[in-house]
N, C-alpha and C positions, 0 to 999 in steps of 0.2 A: 839765591832765590829758590823757594821750595816748590817748584812746579814738578809734577810727576804725571805721567800718562801711563795707564794700564791698558794693554792691548791684548785681546783674546781672539783666538781663531775659532770659527764655527765650522764644524764638519757636518752639520745637519742637512746640508743640501745634497748629500750623496744618495744615490738610488737605493730603494728597499732591497734587501737581500745582499747588499754589498758587504755588510759587516760579516755575514756568515761566510761568504766567499773568501774574505780576507783573513778570517780566523785561522784558516789552515796554513796561511803564509805569514805568520806574525813577524818573523824576522825581516822579511822583505818589506813589509809595511812599515815597521819601525825604522828601517834604513831610509825609506822614502820620506817619512815624516821628518826625520832628523835633517836630511838634506834640504827638504822644502822649507823648514823653519830657518835654517842657516841662510839659505838663498833669499828668503823673504826679509830677513834681518839686514842682509847686505843691501838689498834693494831699497829698504826703508832708509838706511844710512845715506846712500847716494842721493835719493830723491829729496831727503830733508836738507842736505847740503846744497843741492842744486836749486831748490825752490827758495831757500833762505837767502842765498847769494843773489838770486834774481829779484826777490822782494826788496833787498837792501841796495840793489844796483852796485854790487861789489863783486870781485873775483872770488872763486871758491878757495883759493890758496890761504887767505887769512882765517878761513873757517876750518881748515884741515885738522888742526889739533883740538878743535872744540867739539867734534863729534867722535865719540868712542863707542865702538860696537863690541860687546862682550857676549859670546855664545857659550852656554853651559849645557852639556848633555850628560845625563847619567841614566841609570836603569829606570827611574820613575818619572823624571822630569826632563823636558826640553825647554830651555829658557834662553831668551834673547833680551839683553839690556842695551838700550841706546842711551848713553850719557851725553848730554849737551851742555857745554859751558856757556852760560848766559851773561857773563860779565861783558861790559862794553869793549869794543876793539879800538885801539889807537888809530886815529885818522892816518897817521904816517904808514900804517900797515896796509892800507887800502890800495895803494898804488904809489906812483911817483908824485909826492907832494911838490907843488910849484908855488913859489912866492909870487904873489901878484901885488899890485899897488895897494889894494885895500884889505888884503888878507891872504889866506892860503887856500889853494884848490888841490884836492886829492880825489881823483876819479870824478864823480859828480857832486862831491860834497865841498861846500865852500864855507870857511869860517872867517867871518869879518873880524879884522883887528888881530888875527893870529900871526905868528911868525915861526919859522923853522930855525931851530937852534939845538946845540948839543948841551943840554942841561941835565944835571943829576946823572951824568955818565951815559946818556942815551940821546940820540938825535931823534927828535920828534916834532910835532906841531904843538905849540904852546900859546897860551893867552894869559896876559897879566891879569891878576885878580882886581887890580885897581883901574883896569881899562874901562873906558866908557862902553865898550862892546861886550863886556862880561856881565851877565845878569846877576852873578854872585859876587858883587863887589865887596872886597875887604882888603885892607892893607894899602900901602902907598909905595910909590917908587917902582923899581925894577922887579923886586920880589915881594910876595910869593907869586908863582906862576902855576897854572893848571894845564896838564896835558889834555889835549882835546880828543874826545872819543865819540864813537857812534854806538848808540844803544841797539842791541840785537835781540834782546829777550822777547819783546812783544811779537816781532816778526817770526822768530824761530818757533815760538809756541803756537802761533796762528797756523803756520805751515804744517806743523806736526798734527794739529787738530784736523786740518783738511786731509792729510794723508791717512788718518785713522779710517776714514770712510772707504778708501781704496784698498786698504791693507788686507781685509778678509778676501776680497775678490782676487787679489794678487796671489795670496797664499793658495787658494783653491786651484788657480791656473798652474802654479808651480808644483803643487802636490800631485795633480793629475799627470803632469809631465814626468815627475819622478816615479810615480807608479808605473807608467808606461815603460820607463827605462828599466825598472826592476823586473818587470814581468816579460817584456818583449825584446829588450835589447841585450841586457846583461846575461 
């Protein structure tokens, strides 16, 4: 899925004369910006995972490998990339799936007509394509079967869009903390 989000930080709310004061301490300011960008990226990663899992009503563990944070710093750029894997998650990864009389329940997700089995060398939640419960009916008999999954793309993208609004404020708070550390603590 080709979703991308470009995030920019606005340093325009700083007081006047602030740039001139900071010009004499470029190295300290660069270190503060570098740490603030890194910490803001980590905050974004944690919040995106937390909010996506909450929106889907699943644990964060299945999402752990789907959120990758990459931080790059060099002389001219400070860059944070948050990669999010948006492919559906197998229902069996959401929690302990339980076979019920009319289907399978995993966490709060119920799949009518599904069953738990070790097929194609993996134990998961499956649904026969020829089943009356499967909207994509094709085939007859025991096979073919489809592994049941939960779509995460829409919820993950929606949560990232909501976090975009908070990101600039969060960066400014962290940046001020890092400047304080550079000038008053270190």
